[in-house]
C-alpha positions in Angstrom: 58.8 -6.3 147.7 58.9 -7.9 151.4 58.9 -4.5 153.1 56.1 -3.4 150.6 54.3 -6.1 152.1 55.4 -5.9 155.4 53.7 -2.1 155.1 50.2 -3.3 153.0 49.7 -5.8 156.2 50.3 -3.2 158.8 47.8 -0.8 156.9 45.4 -3.3 156.6 45.0 -3.3 160.6 44.3 0.8 160.4 40.7 0.6 160.2 39.9 1.7 163.7 42.7 4.4 163.3 41.1 5.8 160.2 37.8 6.1 161.8 39.6 8.1 164.7 41.1 10.1 162.7 37.8 11.2 160.3 35.9 11.8 163.7 38.9 14.2 165.0 39.3 15.9 162.5 35.2 16.9 160.9 34.8 17.8 164.5 37.5 20.3 164.0 35.4 22.4 161.5 37.8 24.8 159.4 35.8 26.7 157.4 37.9 30.1 155.9 36.5 33.6 156.4 34.8 33.5 152.7 32.4 30.5 154.1 31.7 32.0 157.4 34.7 30.5 159.4 37.5 31.8 161.1 40.0 29.2 159.6 41.4 26.3 159.8 43.4 26.6 162.9 42.2 23.9 165.0 42.9 21.0 162.4 46.1 22.3 161.6 46.7 22.4 165.3 45.5 18.6 165.4 47.7 17.5 162.2 50.6 19.1 163.8 50.5 17.3 166.7 49.6 14.1 164.8 52.9 14.4 162.9 55.2 15.7 165.5 54.3 12.1 166.6 56.0 10.4 163.5 59.1 12.2 164.1 59.5 14.3 161.0 63.3 15.5 160.2 60.9 19.0 159.2 57.9 19.9 160.5 57.2 23.7 159.6 53.9 25.8 159.8 54.0 28.4 157.5 51.3 31.3 158.4 49.5 33.1 155.5 48.6 36.5 157.3 44.7 37.3 157.1 43.5 39.8 158.9 39.7 38.4 159.0 41.2 34.7 160.5 41.6 34.3 164.1 44.9 35.3 165.1 45.2 37.5 162.2 46.8 34.5 159.8 45.8 30.7 158.3 48.0 27.9 159.1 49.8 25.7 156.6 51.8 22.8 157.9 55.2 20.8 156.1 56.1 18.0 157.7 59.5 16.3 156.2 61.3 12.6 156.5 64.4 12.1 154.6 65.3 9.4 152.6 67.8 7.6 151.3 68.2 10.2 147.8 67.6 13.7 149.6 67.8 15.0 145.7 64.3 15.2 145.4 61.0 14.7 147.0 57.6 12.9 147.0 54.9 15.1 147.7 51.4 14.3 148.8 49.3 17.9 149.3 45.8 18.2 150.8 43.9 20.9 151.8 42.1 21.5 155.1 39.7 23.8 154.8 35.8 22.4 154.1 33.0 24.5 152.5 29.8 24.9 154.8 26.9 21.8 155.3 24.1 23.5 153.5 20.4 22.7 154.4 21.0 21.2 157.7 17.7 19.1 156.5 18.9 17.8 153.9 21.6 15.2 156.1 21.0 12.3 158.3 23.2 13.0 160.9 25.3 16.2 162.7 27.6 17.0 160.0 29.9 17.8 162.0 30.0 14.6 164.0 31.6 11.7 161.5 29.6 8.5 161.6 30.3 5.4 160.5 27.9 2.6 159.4 29.7 -0.5 158.0 32.4 0.6 155.4 31.1 4.0 155.2 32.0 7.4 157.3 29.5 10.1 156.7 30.7 13.6 158.3 31.5 17.2 156.1 35.1 16.8 154.9 35.2 13.2 155.1 36.3 13.2 151.3 36.9 16.2 150.8 39.8 16.4 151.8 40.4 14.5 154.7 40.5 11.1 152.4 43.5 12.9 151.4 45.0 13.9 154.6 44.5 10.4 156.3 45.4 8.2 153.7 48.9 10.1 152.6 49.5 10.3 156.9 48.9 6.7 157.4 51.0 5.7 154.1 54.1 7.5 155.7 52.9 5.8 159.5 52.8 2.6 158.1 56.4 2.4 156.7 57.3 4.5 160.0 56.4 1.2 162.1 57.5 -0.9 159.6 61.3 0.9 160.3 61.7 1.4 156.6 63.5 4.5 155.5 61.9 5.7 151.9 64.1 5.6 148.9 63.3 9.1 148.3 62.7 12.2 150.8 58.7 12.2 151.6 56.7 15.0 152.1 53.2 16.1 153.7 51.8 19.5 153.5 48.4 20.2 154.6 47.2 24.1 153.3 44.5 26.4 154.1 42.0 28.4 151.4 41.6 25.6 149.0 38.2 26.0 148.9 38.1 29.9 148.5 40.9 30.6 145.6 44.3 29.1 147.7 45.3 32.8 148.6 46.2 31.0 151.5 47.4 28.4 150.7 49.3 26.5 148.4 49.5 29.8 146.5 51.3 31.6 149.5 53.5 28.7 149.7 54.8 29.0 146.2 55.1 32.7 146.5 56.9 32.5 149.5 58.3 29.6 150.0 59.0 28.5 146.4 62.4 26.6 148.0 60.3 23.4 149.4 59.5 22.1 145.6 61.4 21.4 142.4 60.7 20.5 139.3 62.2 17.0 139.8 59.8 16.2 142.6 56.9 14.2 142.4 54.1 15.9 143.4 50.2 14.0 144.0 47.9 16.3 145.1 45.1 13.6 146.4 41.4 15.9 146.1 40.1 14.7 143.1 39.7 11.2 141.2 36.9 8.6 140.4 34.8 5.3 142.0 37.5 3.0 141.0 40.6 5.0 141.2 41.8 4.7 137.4 41.7 8.5 137.2 44.7 10.5 136.9 44.0 13.9 136.5 46.6 16.2 134.5 44.4 18.8 133.4 42.5 20.9 134.2 40.0 23.6 133.0 40.1 27.2 133.6 37.7 28.6 136.2 35.9 31.9 135.9 33.4 33.1 138.6 31.1 36.1 137.6 28.9 38.2 139.7 26.3 39.8 138.0 24.4 42.9 139.8 20.9 43.8 137.8 19.3 47.0 139.4 16.3 48.2 138.0 14.0 50.4 139.9 11.9 48.7 143.4 8.3 49.9 143.3 5.0 48.4 144.7 4.2 45.0 143.2 0.5 46.2 142.6 2.2 48.6 140.2 4.7 47.1 138.5 4.5 49.8 135.6 6.1 52.4 138.1 9.6 50.2 138.2 11.9 48.2 136.4 11.9 44.9 137.8 15.7 43.1 138.3 14.6 39.8 139.2 12.6 39.1 136.3 15.9 41.1 134.9 18.3 38.6 136.0 16.0 35.6 135.0 16.1 36.8 131.4 19.5 37.2 131.6 20.3 33.6 133.5 18.1 31.9 130.0 19.9 34.5 128.0 23.3 33.6 128.9 23.0 29.3 128.2 24.0 30.7 124.5 27.4 30.1 126.0 27.2 26.4 125.6 26.5 27.2 122.0 29.2 29.5 121.2 31.5 27.8 123.3 30.3 24.2 122.2 33.4 22.4 121.1 34.3 19.3 123.6 37.6 17.5 124.2 37.9 14.0 125.2 40.5 14.1 127.5 38.4 15.9 130.2 35.2 15.0 131.8 33.0 16.1 131.2 34.5 17.3 127.1 32.8 20.5 127.1 32.9 23.9 128.8 30.4 24.6 131.3 28.5 27.7 132.5 25.7 27.5 135.1 24.0 29.5 137.0 24.6 29.3 140.8 24.5 31.4 144.0 21.4 33.8 144.0 21.3 36.7 146.8 18.4 37.8 148.7 16.5 40.7 147.7 13.6 42.0 149.1 12.1 40.4 152.0 8.2 41.0 151.7 6.2 39.3 148.8 4.4 42.6 147.6 7.4 44.1 146.8 8.9 44.3 143.2 13.2 44.4 143.6 14.9 46.9 142.3 18.2 44.7 142.4 19.1 41.0 142.4 22.6 39.6 142.3 23.1 36.0 141.4 26.5 34.3 139.9 27.8 31.9 137.7 30.4 29.2 137.6 32.1 28.7 134.3 34.7 25.9 133.9 36.8 26.2 130.4 38.2 24.0 128.0 41.8 25.5 127.7 41.1 25.6 123.8 39.2 29.0 124.9 40.6 32.1 125.8 38.9 33.2 129.2 38.8 37.1 128.1 36.9 35.9 124.8 34.4 34.3 127.5 33.8 37.3 129.5 33.7 39.5 126.3 30.4 37.3 125.1 29.1 37.2 128.4 29.4 41.3 128.1 27.5 41.8 124.8 24.5 39.0 126.3 24.0 41.3 129.0 24.3 44.6 127.0 21.6 43.4 125.3 18.9 42.5 128.2 20.0 45.9 129.2 18.6 47.9 126.4 15.7 45.3 125.8 14.5 46.0 129.7 15.7 49.2 130.3 18.4 47.5 133.4 21.7 48.4 133.8 24.0 44.8 135.0 27.6 45.1 136.0 29.2 42.3 135.7 32.4 41.3 137.6 34.7 38.2 137.5 35.4 37.4 140.9 37.5 34.7 140.9 39.4 33.4 137.7 42.0 31.1 137.0 43.2 30.4 133.9 44.2 26.6 132.4 48.0 25.8 132.8 49.9 23.4 130.5 49.0 20.1 131.5 51.4 17.4 133.3 52.6 15.2 130.4 51.3 12.0 130.4 54.6 10.6 130.2 56.2 12.4 133.4 57.7 10.3 136.4 54.4 11.4 138.8 51.9 9.6 136.2 54.2 6.7 135.7 54.9 6.2 139.2 51.0 6.1 140.4 50.2 4.2 137.4 52.4 1.6 138.4 51.2 1.9 142.1 47.4 2.0 141.4 48.1 -1.2 139.1 49.7 -3.1 142.1 47.2 -2.3 144.5 44.2 -2.0 142.8 44.7 -4.4 139.7 43.6 -1.6 137.2 44.9 0.3 134.8 45.3 3.8 135.6 44.4 6.6 132.8 45.6 10.2 132.5 42.3 12.9 132.4 41.4 16.1 132.3 38.8 17.5 134.9 36.6 20.5 134.9 37.0 20.9 139.0 39.7 23.0 139.8 42.4 21.9 142.4 45.8 23.8 144.1 47.6 21.3 141.6 47.1 24.4 138.8 49.2 26.6 141.0 51.8 23.8 140.9 51.4 23.2 136.6 51.5 27.5 136.6 55.3 27.1 138.1 56.2 24.3 135.7 55.9 21.7 138.5 54.3 18.6 137.3 51.7 17.7 139.3 49.0 15.0 139.2 45.5 14.9 141.4 44.6 11.2 142.2 42.4 9.7 145.2 39.7 6.9 145.1 36.6 9.4 145.1 33.2 8.5 145.3 32.3 12.2 144.7 30.2 13.0 147.4 32.0 16.2 148.3 30.2 19.3 148.9 26.8 17.3 149.0 24.4 16.7 152.0 25.8 13.4 154.0 29.4 13.2 152.2 30.3 10.1 152.6 33.7 8.0 152.5 34.5 4.1 152.3 37.0 3.2 154.4 38.5 0.2 152.4 39.3 3.4 149.5 41.3 4.6 152.4 43.3 1.9 153.0 43.4 1.2 149.3 44.6 4.5 148.8 47.1 4.7 151.5 49.0 1.1 150.2 49.2 3.4 146.7 50.8 6.1 148.6 53.2 4.0 150.4 54.2 2.4 146.9 54.8 5.6 145.4 57.0 6.3 148.6 58.9 3.4 148.8 59.4 2.5 145.0 
């Protein structure tokens, strides 16, 4: 316990370092090609140099081929420090990519220049997922600076492409470097939580993104009878799809929210002028589906709804799933990662953490699909993907202590 207190005291002095790291990471824009960027190279390179200073026993860059990205690949960084017992590892896996800032007029500051006001640091990525990066990294830094060798081997991974499917991130690692992980490992993904840190996520809903292409006939707005309005068709279809919430309306209290969700989100631009009735509209739906429901049943019901709209309005509708991730078996509530996290949270925060399920997808699903028990945890005010994304510095400090506890105990 004296070692732990020594490490905690060291972490308490890291405020300036937290701010510096957050500013450096935020300035290195890490947008994947699907989000209009070139990849995570600058951020990954900075992290690799930061890790070198901590002298890991293994420091490896694992590049996933992606011809759309700069240099033709997406970088994934792994650092490993051997512990007293090398039979298993404690992993903290965070992602380096971010989402675009969105409407800049909604930001109070430049999203790529992290700013600090009191305890709050603001900027794109400071919570999602730099909070996890910084807290897991500084926990190991404090242990090393105190001259302590952890009981178990500690491994940090900073992966690409979480925001757009993980094909070039964790999914690539598991397919090509599955030797890095084993079922005895404690695997923590600091990429989701609640504001007091009491939620340990052990289960996720199935995720389904669908693109709807509604095709009618374009014409002049003054002669609507000569065309078939695809925008009106898209609007009717969006309203009709609300019926999914009733058809698949059962709840499960393990999850927050407890129901399946079906939300229309992105819509693509159609005609550029006001006086033309559009003949083609494209919109998307985000579905988060409780494990009790089969994703194929959701898709079949969606197709039935679109057929009805097609017949009523004499339009054609193409339904195309663009991302699908069926729910994996949950991590058992009694698994070592949950027990270890709960003990650390109790020691650091003085609260009883509880296992829960969420609707948001995380890379932990890929671990669970490989029968690798993983838990998602971080103290999160839930500003991810929002304008003025922010993160309390005090949360990073307390979370670093939780990681240090897990690494050492």
